[in-house]
N, C-alpha and C positions, 0 to 999 in steps of 0.2 A: 264444598271437599272436593271436588273437580278441582281445584284452581292450587290446592295444594298436591296432586297428584300430578297435576303437571310438570307446578316446581321442581318437585322429588325427581321425574325420569330426566327433567332437563340437568338437573345437578349432578345425576348419576351420568348423564350424557357426556357433559363437561370432563366429570371426573377420568369416566375412561377414553374422552381423546387427550386428555393431559399424559392419564400415565400412560397411555400407548405411544404420545409423543416423547415423554420421557423414555421408553427401553428402547425405541429407535436410537434417538441421540446416545444413550449410553454403548450400545450395543456399536453407531458409527464409530463414538469415541474411542471404544476400547479396542475395536477393528484399526484403529488410526496407531495407536498406541504398538500395537501389535507389532504391528510394519513397520516401527523407527526401530533404526539402529543405534542402542545405545552402549556405550564404553563403559565398563564396568570394573573394577579396581578388590584383586584378594589382598591380604597381610595375611601367611601363612608362620602358626608359630605353635612350639612345643607349648604342650597344657602343662607340665612341670614346672621349667625353666622361665619360661615367657620366650624364650630367645627364640629368633626368626627362624625358617626350616629353609634352606637351600634346596633345590634342586628336587623339589616334587611336580610331579605332573599334574596336571588341569587341562582335563579335555572337556570342551562343550560339546557334549553330544548333537546337538541338532547339526552344526556347521560343519563337524567333527577337526573344528580347531585346535592342536595341541599348542599347550604351552609349559612352559617350566619358570619357576619361581627362583628369582637371583638370591644374591645373599641377602639383602633386604627381607627375603621371606615374598618379595612383592612378585605378583603376579597381575597385568592388565590385557581384558581384551574386548571387542568388540562386538555384543548381542543383539539378536534378533528375533521377536517375540522371545518367549518361552522355551528355557530346555534345563534339560536335566545336567550337572556337574560333576566329572567323578572326579576324585582327588588321591592322586595314590602315593606312596612313596616306599622302601625299601625297607626303612627303619622306624614307617609308623603306622599305624590301623587305617585304610581306605575310610575315603568318606564319601557319601553320596549327597548333594546337594540341590536343591532346584532355586532358579536362576532368581525368582518372586521374592526368593530370602533376602538378596543381597540388599545392600544400603546403595541410595545414592551416589554417593563419593569412594569411600572405602569400606571394608566386612572383614574385620578379624576372626579369622579360623581356627582354632586350637586344635591340635593332630595326637592324639596321645600313643606313646611310646611303650614297648612294654619291654624294656631292654633291662628290668630288673631281672627278668627271667634268668634263669642260670645255666652257663655256657652247658650243652651238652659234646661232647667231644664225639664224631661218628668212627666207630673203628671198618676200616674197609678190607678186607681178603685182596685188593688191588694197589698197587700205591696210587696215592692221589695224580704222579704224573701221568700214569697210564690214564685215568680218570679220565684227567684232563684231554690227551689226545683225543681220547672219544667222548668230550662235550664236544670241543673244539670242530669234529668233525661234522660231529651232527647238527650242530650249531650252523654251521656253513650249508650245508642241504638244507635245512628246513629255512632258510629267509627267502621270505619272498622275491621271488625273481620270476618273470619282468614283473620292474614294480614303478611308479614314481614318486620319488621324495621330493614335495615343497620343503625350501631348506632357508634358515637366516643365518648367515656367517657371519660374525664379528670378531676383529685382531685388531690387538694393540700391539705396539713396538715401539721399547723405548733404548734411548741410546747412550749409553753414558749418565744414565739418570736421571735421565729429562724425556719425557714422551715426545714423540717428533713424527710418527705415523699412525694412522688410525684409517681401516676401512669396516664397512659392511653390507651387505648385500641381499637382497632374497634372489633365488635361483631355483630351477628344478632339475633335478638327476633325474635322468632316466636309465636304468640298470638292468642288464640285459644279460644273455648269456650263462652262463653256470659256471659253481666256484672257481674253475680251475680255469674257465675261459673267459672269464669277466668283460666286461664291457660299461661303459659310463658315456651318457652323455648331457651335457650340461650346456642351460641357458638360462642367460642371467637375465630378469625381469627390472630389476631396481640394482643398483649400488653409487656409492657414493666413498670416496678416498679423499685426504688430507694431508699433506706434506709427501714429500718428494726421498725415495730413497736412492743414498748414496751408491754409485755404478759400483764400488769397493766391497759394498757388503748386502749389494742384493740379493745374492747365492746363501746369504746368511738367514732367510728370514727361514724359519727352522718350522714354521707352525704351518697352514694347511698345503700342503700343496695338493690343487682341487684333480687335477687329474685322474689322481693313484688313490686317494682319499678315501672314497669308497672301495676300492678293493683291497686297502689294508684294512680296514673294519668289517668288511664282510669275511673275510678271511682271516680274521681274529692273528693278524701277523704280528702285534705287539707283545703277546705272548710265546712269538718263539723262542724266547731266552727260557725260561722254563720245562721246553720239551726236548732240551740237548741233553745228550746222557749226563756231561758233566754238571747240571740239576741238581741229577741226586747228592751232591754230594758239597754245593756250594748254597742251598735254598734247605729249611728246614717248612716242611709241606704239616698243613692241619687241617683236619675237615669237621666242620661245628655246625649242628643246626641252627639257622636263624630264628633270631629271636622276638620274630613278629610274625613271621610267615612260614606256617609248619609245611608248604610244599618246599619249601627253599632249606637250600646248603649255602655254606660259607668255606669256600679255601683261600686258605690262606698259606703265601710263600714268601717267608722272612730269610735272608741272607745269614746264614753261620756266621758265628764269630770266629773262624776262618777264611773266610770267605777276604781278599784281598780285594780283589775289584771291586766298582763301584757298581750294585743291585740295585735293583726297586725292590719295593715292602711290596707285595701282591696281595691283592683281597678281590674273590672273585665271589660272586654272587648267582648263583647256578639252579635254575629248577630241577627236583632230582625224580620225576615222575617222567616230560618230558625230555631231559635232558638235556635243557638247549641254558644260554650263559642269558644271564637278566643285564650283570651290571660286572665292570671291570674298574679297579683304577689302582695306580699305581702310582709309587710317591719312592725321589729316594732320600735316606734317614740322614738326619748331621753325622750321623755312624761313620757309617758308607761312605760319605763326603769326606770325610778327614780321612780315611784309609787308604784312598784313592789319590789324595789330593797331587801328592807328587809323579804317579805317573801319567795324572791328566795334564799338569804343565810342559810334560817334555814333547806333546802332538801339540804346544801351544795353546790349547783350548782347556780352560778348568771349568766343568760344572760346579756353581752351586746351589745349581736350586731345580728341580724336573718332578713336573706331576703333569699327570694326564686320568682321565676319567671316561667311561662311554657307559650310556645304558640303551639300551632293547629292549622293545615291546614285542608281548603277546597279546594279539585281543583279535577275538574271529577266525582263530586261524590265520590270519597273519602274524608275519614274526621281522621285525626290523627295527632300524637302528632309530634311535630319538635324541639323541644327542652326545655330546664329547665336550672335551674341556682339556686342554692342555698349555700349561706354561713349565716354560723352562727359561734360565739365567746364566748366564758362563761369562766368562773372559777371553778374550781372544786377541793373540798378536798383530796387528794391519799395521804395515807399513812401518815396522818395528815402533809402533805403538800400541800398547794395553786397550782394547776396545772394548765396553762392559756392552752388552746385551742382551734385553728382556724380549719374550715373544708372550703375549699371552691370548687364546685365541676361544670360542666361544662356537657350535656350530646345533643349531634346534631346526630338527624335522616338525613344522608346525603342521602337515597335512600330508596323509598318506592316501594314493591311489595304486591300485591294481592295472590300470589301466594307459596305454601308450597317451606318446602327444605326438604331433605333427608339427613338423618343423622342416625349415631349408636347410642348407647345409652349410649356408654364410652366415643363419644366428647361431651355431655352435660355439662354447668358448673353450677356447686351448692353450689358455696362459695362466702359469701355475699358480697366480696369485689374484686377486683384486687390486694390489696396487698400482695407480700407476695408468690404470684404466680411468676412461671419460667415464665421469660422473653421467647417470641417467636418474633424475630422480624425477619420479611423475604422480606421488604423496609422500607424504609423511609417514613412510612402511615402518620405520625402524620404533618410531611408539608404541605402534601393538605388534609387533616382530616373532612375538612367541618366547623373548627374553627380554624382559624392559631394562634397561641402563639405570645401575645406582647412581646415586645422586654423587657419587664421587666420581664414577664414569662419567655422570653430562657433563664434569667439569672439566677432567681430559681432552673429553672428543671438542669443546667450544674451547680448550686452549689451544690442542692444535689446528682446528678450520681458523683462530683467527692469526696466527703464524702459518698458514700457508703460502 
């Protein structure tokens, strides 16, 4: 009997020791996994149409990294450990997921839209133009300053139908001052540039002038045409309830049939309670282009495409720019020849902070663009930049690089 008791206790001892070793091994392995940086990819799609969703914000709460989905609905980011991920878009219902639910390679996430909701026109005592002026003034005051924006910028330049130049870079924008006395300090962390810009068209890089871009976006300069007294006659203003977010209104300003000039179709999404602007988009319609074709040709410059979109974020009492996108195409006479020029730009805030950074004056970037700046490449920063290049864009970049 004693022999069986001894054997029993020996077995129990071995079992407890093995269980202890297994637990320790499991904890060590789990700690190892949590300490590893893992790349994750999300594909965002419309629940009804199955089409990709562009311009959705994907925030990794643990690292505060902000990403934007491209035209393929794709977002890639690096995550360390476990985090909550917030997905937002002004046209879709927001989603919050855990990183543990993401697959190793790609995870498709479907967002639900409420665009079946009937349009609700908002009647106001004030003219929408006056409401817009109040929105601009209030938004400019509420934008968080001082602030530091870590930004990824990308620019494509197309000359006579062929992509001839490309640049992108990671930059820190230090914002200080007040709306009427705005100051920007820029530090370039990394950048790459392919192709050389002909001196005769160097001033025609009409995309981002990095020295004043933040002043324009934080003062809403691009909305100035809607504040002109004549705008009441040139545009039809309308305010509607937002189809998804009950806290938002959408103001549109569409050129009237009598407008002879080339004017944009505007759409402004704003928070009706906080009275701040969330999103602005504008595009020149084919009708407007056709009307203004003759008058544009007189000054030697004929625009055939123009679009821009800017997005802002209100998060935990911080209010800041998260992205912008601009495209323009036009023909202009150079040296008695018609030259076709297209510029496409992207600008994404990947991290926001209200803390200043230290720097030397010699480190400050003061040029207009990243074109022709000496390349500084320390890592493959463009692969996890906050805005993943589409397959088409990757081919363009490769082509320009090979012909550099």
